[in-house]
N, C-alpha and C positions, 0 to 999 in steps of 0.2 A: 251499742256502738262497737263495731268489730274491726273495721278497716276504713281508713280515710285516704284518699289520693292526694299526694303532695304535688306542688306545682311542677316539680322536676321529675315526676313519675315515681318519687319515693312514696312507699305505702306504709302507713302506720298500722301495725297489727295490735291485737288485744294486749299483748305483753308490753308493747311500747306505751300504750295509753295508761296501763297500770304503773309503769315506771314514772311517767309524767305526773300522774296524780300523787304518787308517793313523794316526788320531789316538791310538788306544790305544798304539801303538808310539812315536810322537813327537807329543805333543799340541801342540807349537808349530811343527810343520813348516809352511813357507810354502805357500800355496795353489798357487803356481807349481810348486814341487817336487812336490807331491801330484798335480797335474794331469799333469805329465810322466811320472811313474811309472805312473799309472793309465790313461793314454791318453785323458784327458778335457781339455776346455778349462778354463782358469783361471776364467772367469766361471761355468761350470757347477758347478765345485767350490765356489766361493764362495756361489753361490745355494743349492745343496743344503745346505751347512752352515748357512747363515742360516735356512733353513726348519726344519731339525731343531732348531736352538737355539730358534727362536721358538715351536715347538709343544711344547717341553719333552722332546723325545726324548733330548737330550744337553745337557750343560753341562761346559765345561772350567774347572777351578778349580785354584788352588794349594793343596795340602794340606800343612800344617806338620807335621813329625815331632815328636811330643811329647817324646821322649827328648832331642832336640837342644836343647830349650828348658827342660830341667830338670824335665820332667813324666814321671810314670809313667802308664800307661793302665789304666783299670779298666773292667770290664764289670759293670753293676749290673742286677739283676732286682728289680722291685717288684711285689708282689701287692697289688692295690688293692680297695677296696670296689666292688661293682657300680655301674656308671654314672659312676665317678670317674676311670677310667684315662685317658680322652681328654684331660680338662682338665690332668691332671698331665703327660701326655706333651707337650702343646703348651707348657706353661710351661717344661719342661725344654729343649725344642727351641730356645727363645729365649735360652738361656744360651750365652755364648761358649765355655765350657769343656765343653760337651756337643756331640759331633760326630755322634752317630748315635742315633736314637730310633725304636722300633717298638712297636706295640701287638699283643698276641697274646691267646690265651685269651678270645676274644670281647670284647676290650677290657678285661679284668680284670687283665692283666699288662703292665707297661711294661718294656722292655729298653732300656738306654742305655749309651753309651760315654762315659766321663768322662776328661778330660785336663787337670785343673787344673794350673796352673803351679806352685803352691806347696802344701806340705803343709797349711798353715793353710786355704787355700781349699777343698781337698778334704775336710778334716775338718769344715769348717763345713757342707758339703753332705751328706756321708755320715754324719757323726756327730751332727749336730744338726737341720738343716732337714728332711731326708727322714724320719728316725725320728719326729719330732714331728708330722709331717703326719697329721691325723686320718684321712684317706682311705687312708693306707698301712698295710696289715695286716702286711706282712713285707718285709724287705730282705735281699738276698744280693749281696755285692760280692766280685769276684774280680779280682786284678791279672793283667795280661797278662805272660807270661813269655817267650814266643817266638812270633813271627809267621811262619807258613809261607807264607801267601799273603794279599795284601790291600793296598789303598792304591794300587796301580798297575795300571791297566787292561790294560797290555800282557801281564801274566802271567795274565789270565783266559782260559781256553782255549775259551770258548763260540763265538768267531768264528774259530777255527782253520780254515784252508782257504779262507777268503774271498779271501785274497791268495795268490799263489804264493810259494814260499820265496824266489825271486829278488826279488820285490817287497818282501817283509818285510825282507830283508837290505838293500835300498836305503833303507828307512826306519830302519834301524839295529838291527833285532832279530837278535841273535846269541846263541848259547849255549842253556842250558836254558830252558824256557818259563816258569819261575817263579823267584822269588827269596826265599829264607828270610832272615829278619833277627832278630838278637838284640835284646832290648829294653834297649839300653845307654842309661843316663841321663847326659848331659853337664850338669853343674851350672854350667858357665861358658860359656854361649852367646855372650856378648859382642856382643849385637845393639845397633846404634845406632838412633837415632830414625828415620833414613831407611830402615833395614832393616825396621823395623816397618811403616812406611808402604808400602814396596814389597810386603811380605807381604800387607797389607790389600788392596792393588790387585790382586794375583794371586788372592786368594781370591774377589774379585768377578768376575774374568775372567782365566783362566789363559792366554788368547791375546792379552791386551792388548799393544799395540805398545810398543816401547821408548820411543817419544816419550811415550805415555800413562803408562807406568810412571815415566819420568823426571819428568814433570810432577807426578805424585802424590807422589813421594818427595822432590822438590826437588833433583834431580840432573840432570846432563847425560845425554843418551842413552848416550854412551860409558861413563860411570861406572855408569849403571843396568844396562847390559849386563854389566859386570864384576861388579857386586854380585849380579846374578841368577845368573850362572854360579857364583860362589863359594858362594852359599846352596844351590844345587843340588848342587855338588860336596861340600860339607860335610854334606849330608844333612839340612839344616834344612827344606827344602821340596822337594816333587816335584810335577810338574804331572800332574793326574789327570783322567780323563774319566768323569763321572758319567752313567749311562744309566738310562732308564726300562725296567725288565725287561719290562713288557708290550709294549713296542715291538718286542722281539726274540722275542716269543711265549712268555715265561715268566710264567705267571699263578699259579703256586703257589710262593711263597717261604716259607722256614722257617728258624728257628734250630735247629741240632742241638747238644745238650748231651751229650757223650760221657764215659763213664767208661772209661778205657783203662789197662791195666796199665802202671806207670811205665816198665818196660823197653821197651815198644812205642810210647811216646808219639811219639817222633821219626818212626818208620817210618809210623805211621798218619797223622800230620800231613802228611808228605811225600806219601803216597799220595793223600790227599784233595786236596792242592794241584794234582795233575795231572788231576783230574776236571773236565770242562767245566761240570758243574752247580754247582761250588763257587766262590764269589766271594771268600770270606774264610775263613781257618782259623788258629787260634792256640792255643797251650798256655796254660792258665790255672791259677791257684791254686784250691784248693777241691776238693770231691768230684767235680765235673764238670771234668776236667782238660784237655779239648779242646772248643773251641767253633767251630762252622762256620756260615756263612750260605750257604744253597743256593737255587738257582733251577731250578725244573722247569716243564714246560709245563702240567701239571695234577696233581691230587691222586693219580691212579693212577700217574703217572710218579714222583711223590715217594715213594709207597709202594714201588714197585719199586726205586728208587734206595737208599732207606734199608735195605730188607730184604735185597736181593740183593748190593749192592755195599759199603755201609758196614758192615752187620751181619756180613758174612763176613770182614772184615779181621782178621788175627791180633792179639789183644790187646784188642779191643773187648769190654768186659764188659757194658755197658748203653748204651742210646741213648734220649734223650728228644727227640721231634720236636715242635716248637712252631711251627705255621704262623703266619705273620705276617698279622694281620688288617688292619693299615694301617701303612705306612711314613710316619713324620712328618718325619724328617730323616736325611740320609745324606751323609757326608763334608763336613759343614758346610753342606749345602744343604737348605733347607726344601722338602719335597715337597708338591705340590698334592694336592687331594682325588682327582683322577683318576690320581694316581701319577706325574705328570710332574715333571721337575726344572727349574723355571722361576725360582725365587726364592732369595734368600740370607737368612740370619738377620740 
């Protein structure tokens, strides 16, 4: 992979892809370290990163783990009246407890990820507000039971091979390429006010300096550093790189809703997690017990992927492919009309 055309004629070069991969492995790696490993100058790395961020190719953000804050995660599908889906999706995207929103079925279906902190907040949304909306024809909500892949760019295999194994090891990538995680809910997160402010600052910029984080949280830089490491070590937050799929040549994105025999759910989930087309996969409650988000270069590749590779996995009983018409929000980041990740909610 040497050069990929961006939607606004911005072209990613080999050095850009190396920088992206380095950030996927260690999103807060200093530019000086990155430059030394990649054989580039520090100003070159800084300039290329700033250009990719400015044009919406990537955004580094702090993603809070819902379970660590007493939240369960739900995936919700809304079937809407024709012409109303976009307005509902945009309204949902501006809620703090909605981290991911997409439009499919020509704009008649909205899919969103809900991570309300309290049961009352979640029930107000899922049990009262959405069912009572006149434009919502049907609602299907499933709780996430096990995440096989997602939330940390380092485990997405699409850029495998951009760096040498030695370079990846220097940035800290060791062990298997993906990480499976149980959806454990800790109901006693014990976050202080300065932690909340620190998390808010990280959500805005996952590479914010310790001085800026300290200023935002009302702490000294040393204490801000210790709190950041504690929050990461405790699994409360991880630093994530959001990418514009089209920038990497992926123009056909889709949700996969799979019915898998219960005895094969783990094996299918783990198999999907190793596929470079898959950016997210989780076991869910409900009739579709596995959900995956996939990125392919075009619709023909999507067809080949779902029929030849997903459909042949032992235990897969049925697969619904729902191409994404428009991504509205991902990992807490509002997505622009051209698909770039430039803004926050």
